[in-house]
N, C-alpha and C positions, 0 to 999 in steps of 0.2 A: 895413560896420563890422567884421564878423568874416569870416574866410575859411571856405571851405566844404569839407565832406567828403561824398562820395557813396557809398552802400552798394551792395553786390551785390544782385542780384535775390533777393527772399525773405528778406533779412537784416534786414528792418525789423520782423519779427514780434514779436521780444522787446520792441522799443520800443513797439509797440502795446499790450503788456502792462505797460508802464511799468517795465521792468527798467532800472536806472540805469547799466549798463555796456555799452559797445560794444567787442567784441573786434577785434583787428587783422585777423583773417581775414575779417571782414564787410565790410571797406572795399574798394571798387572803385577809386576815384581820389580824389585830394586836390588842392586848389589848391596852387600853388607857394609856397614860403616859409613854410609852417606850422612854427612852432618849438615845442619842448617847453614845455608850460605855457600855450600860447595858448588863448584862448577861441575855439571854432569852432562853426559851425552844421552840422548833420547833415541830409542829405536822402536820401530813398529813391531807388532807381534811376530811378523815374518823375519825380523832381524835387519830390516832396512834402516839406515841412518836417517833421522828426521831433523834433529836440531841439537844445539848445545846451549845451555843456559844455567841460571842460578836456581838451585833447589831451596825450597822453604816449606816449613810445616804450615798447614792451613789449606784453605780452599784452592788457592792458586799455588800449585806445587812447584811448577817450573816457569820462570820468566825467560823467554827465549832471547838469547843474545845474537845468535846467527843460525840460519838454516843451512849453512855450509859447514863442512867438517873441518873447522879451523881451530887453532890455538887462541885462547883469550889471553893475549900477551900485550906488551907495551905498544906494539904496532897496531893491534886491534883498537885499543883505546884512542890512539892518536888519529887513526883513520876515521873512526866514528865522530869524534869531536871536530875534526877538520871538516867533515861533510856538513855537520850542523852549522859551523861557523860560515862556511862558504855559501850555504843557502841564505843565511841572514844577511851576508854582505851583498849578495847578488840582488836582493830585493830592497836594499837601501836602509835596512834596520841597523846593522852593525856598521861601525866606522862612520857614523852620522854625527857631525859636530853639534847638531841641535838636540841630539837624543843619545845619551850614553846609558840608558836604562832599558834592558831587554832580556828576554829569556834565550839563553844560548842552547840549552838542551832541555827538551820537553818529553822525557820518558819514552813511551812507546812511539810517539810521534817522530822521534829521532833515532829509533831502533835501539834505544837503551832503556829498557823497562826498569822502573825503580829509581831512576836518576833524574834529578832536576838541577840545572845550573842557571842562576840568574846573575847578570852582570850589572853592577852599579858603578859606573866610572871605572876606576882602576881596581875595584874589588869584585871578586866573583864569590857568590854564595852557593855552596854545594849542599844539596839535600838528598839523603838516601831514603827511599821508601821500601827497601828490601834489605834483608840481612846480607845477601850477596854483594850489593852495592856498598854497604857499610864496610865490609871486608876489603873492598876494592878501592876505598877512598884515596889511599896514597897513590895508587897507580893512576886514578882519574886525575888527581891533582897534578902529577908530573906531566901527564899528557896534555892537560889544559894549559899549563905554563909553556910547554913546547909549542903548541899550536898557536897560542895567542901572543907569544913574544912579549914585547914591552907594553902591550895593552893592559895586561893584568899584573898588578904589583902585590896583591893580597888575595888569599883564598881562605874564606871562612866556612867552616863546616857546621851546619845547623840541622841536626837530625834527632835531637832528644825527643821531640814530640811526634815524629813520623815513623819511627821504627816499632815493630811489635814488642810490647812490653814483656810478653811471655818469653821472648828470646833472651832476656836478662843480659844484655850486651854491655851494660855499665857505660854506655856512650856519654860523652860530654861534648857540648858545643865549644868551638874555639877555632883559632887560626891554624890551618895546616901549613900555611906559608905566609910570611910577612906579618904585618900588624899595623893597624891604623885606628885613629880616633875620628877621622874624617868620614862621616856617614852621609855626606851630601851627594846627591846624584841629580842629573838633568833629564827631564822628560819633555820633549817638544818645547824646549826653551824655558821651562819652569823648573824651579829647584825644589827638591824634597829631601827631608831627613829620612833615612832608611833605618828602621829599627831591626837590624839583623840579629841583635843580641837576644831580645825578648819578644819581638813582634810576631804576628801571624805569618804563615807561609814562610817566605824568605825575608820578610820585613816590609814588603810592599806588594800591592796587587798589580803586578805588571800587566796582567791580562785585560785590564780595562783601559789601556792607553788610548786606543782608537775611539772607544765609546766616550771617553772623557772629552776628546777633541770634538766629537759630534755634539755633545752637550754644550760645549763652548759656543758653537754656532747658533744655538737656540736661546742663549742666556740674556741677550741684550734687553735691558729695561724690564726684565722679569724679576719677580720675587721668588727666590730659590730656596727650597728645603731639601737638604741632603741628609737622608736618614741612614743610620748605620755608617756614619761618615768615616770611621777608622782613622786614616791618616789625612783625611780631608781632600783627597785627590780631586773628586768632582767639584768640590767647593773652590779650590784654587783655579781650576779652569773656568768656572762660572764667573769668578771675579774678573779674570782677564777678558772674558766675553762681554763684559759691560753690564752685569746684573745690577739691578737697583738695590737689592739686599740679598744676603746669603746667610742662612741659618744652618749650622751643622749640628746634628744630634747623634749622640752615642751613649749607651749605658755605661761605657768604660771611661772613668776619669782620666786614665792614661791616654786613651785615644783622643780625648778632648784636648789634652795638653799638646799632643803631637800635631793635631790639626791647627791649634793656635800658633805653634812654632812654624808650621809650613806656610800659613797665611802671612805671618809677620815677615818671613824671609822673602816673600815675593811682593807683598803689598804692605809695607810698614806704615803703621798709623792710619790705615784705611778703616773707617768706622762702618763700612757697609756690612762687615762680617760679625756674626756672633756665634759662639760655640756653646752648646747646651748639653749638660749631662743629664739624661733622662731616658726612661724606657720608651722605645719607639711607639708601641701601641698606645700608651697613655698620652704621649705627646700629640700624635696624630688625632686622637679622639677629642682632644681639647682645643684644637686649632682649626676652625672651619673657615673656608673661603678667604684665607690669608695669602696662599701661595699659588702661583700660576706656572711653576716648574718644580716638580717633585722627583727626587731620585729615591727609589727603593732598591737597595742593594744589600740584602741581608746575608749573614753567614749561611752556610749550607744547612738547610732544614732536614735533609736526608743524606747521610753518608753511606747508608746501606739500604738495600731494597726492603728490608723488614720495616724501615721507618717511613716508607713511601706514603702510606695512607695518611698518617698524621702530618707529614710534610705538605702534602697537597692541601689539606685543610688549613695549614698555617699560611700558605701562599694566598689562598682565597681570602682568608680573614684580613691579611695585611693589605692586599690590593683593594678589597672593599673599602677599607678605611681611607686609603690613598685616593681612590676614585670619588668617594663621598666628599672628602675635604678639599679637593683641588677646585680652584676657580673655574668658571665656565670659560672655555677657550684656552684652558691650561694644557700643558704637555707633561706627561708622566713617563719617566724612564723606569722600567721595572725589570729585575733580573732574578735568575736562579743560577747558582753555581753548583747545584747538586747533580752529581753524575748520575745518580739513580733516577732522576726526573728527566724524562725525554722532552724534546721540543714540543711535541704534540700535547703531552700531559700538562706542561707549563702553560701553553697557550689556552688549553681548555680551562685551567684554573683561573686564568685572567679573564676569559670569556664569562665564566660563572660569576666572578667578582663584579664584572661590568653589569651583568643582569641583576644581581642582588643590589648593586648601588643605584640601579635605575638611571644610568647615564648613557648618552649617545657617545660611542667610542669608535675611532678609526685608527688602524695601525699605520703608522708612518714608516717605521723601519723594523726589521727583524734582525737582531744583533747576535753576534757570537764571538768566540775568542779570536785574537789577532793572528797574523801569519807566523809570528815567532812562537806560537803554541800550536804547531801543525797537528793534523789528525792523520795518523797512518790509515790509509784507505782500507787495510785489512783488519783494522781495529776500531770499529765505529764507537766503541765505549770511550774513546779518547775525546769525544765531543761532550764537553761538560757545561760550558758557559752559554746560557741562553738569555736573550733580552728582547724586550719589546719597547718601542717608543710609540706612545699613544696620544692622540689629540682628543681631548675630552670636552664635550659640549654640555 
């Protein structure tokens, strides 16, 4: 049914530890005619079955779908998605009347490498990060609808920017099922416009939900600066938390308009908020001792290990500015969403920044991604979001 790939001697050890990636350098030989996106079976050099998964050209040659010798059919997709949904339901994230915004499938963390599904009320946004998942999108959609029942009325496919351009798939974003103009979702009782048409990721940064709630608890009577605000998520929570003033800064005019719309939807006519279109480094450099709660949540500075050195320099530079400009007794929320940057490397970068800024700094919280972005214990690379909450004297 599926074509076969055979590994070099000793290259099956990681699969015995259930790591879901097979690198191209581990492959000894392949059956003829294997195309990108095909489902393949993987065998050890001795001929023992090891895994079944999606083949793709590149460094990661196979993304493992199962370590059992099974068919990747409708029942497979339904079982995997049902498992993901049941986990989120059991921990109170799914079917929560105060929160209909959550990640239903988180790639390797839900044993579906290359697939992300975010739910925004009755609309699910499906995103493929591999060619195999792109080819499986209709099967995924049907399984999703079967598992979720009447919870999901629309399925939007958003993968134009996440698939390898060399594969030349000619993919276009659009609805796989249903259609809607209503892009409003609820997160912890707050409303947000979700830009799944043209926005980053699936239209919203679901992974900061719990960290936004934490920020809300610190916001009362503080002057808040939200750098790289994007949709203004942290700003909306700060407003509800009783902040004295909230300034949202982003270099994208579109992000500023989205932030204004989200503030207006939750706090119409509230003049505590101002949105500013400006470069983050320039803005921080020119505003000293004005804010006592600052959020630094930049886009990924390093998407690959080759960019790690420059990324760490970027984090140091940004945090030096934040630490220098914040008021004494201020609280700084600082993040990295770069998978290539480890927790230790990020913490060292912030430590270096604190020393260069010559400020007394205490760590109040060490933050990470929420429970609907689970980390497969056999795939530590799945831990990508790192954050520190600092008290700055």
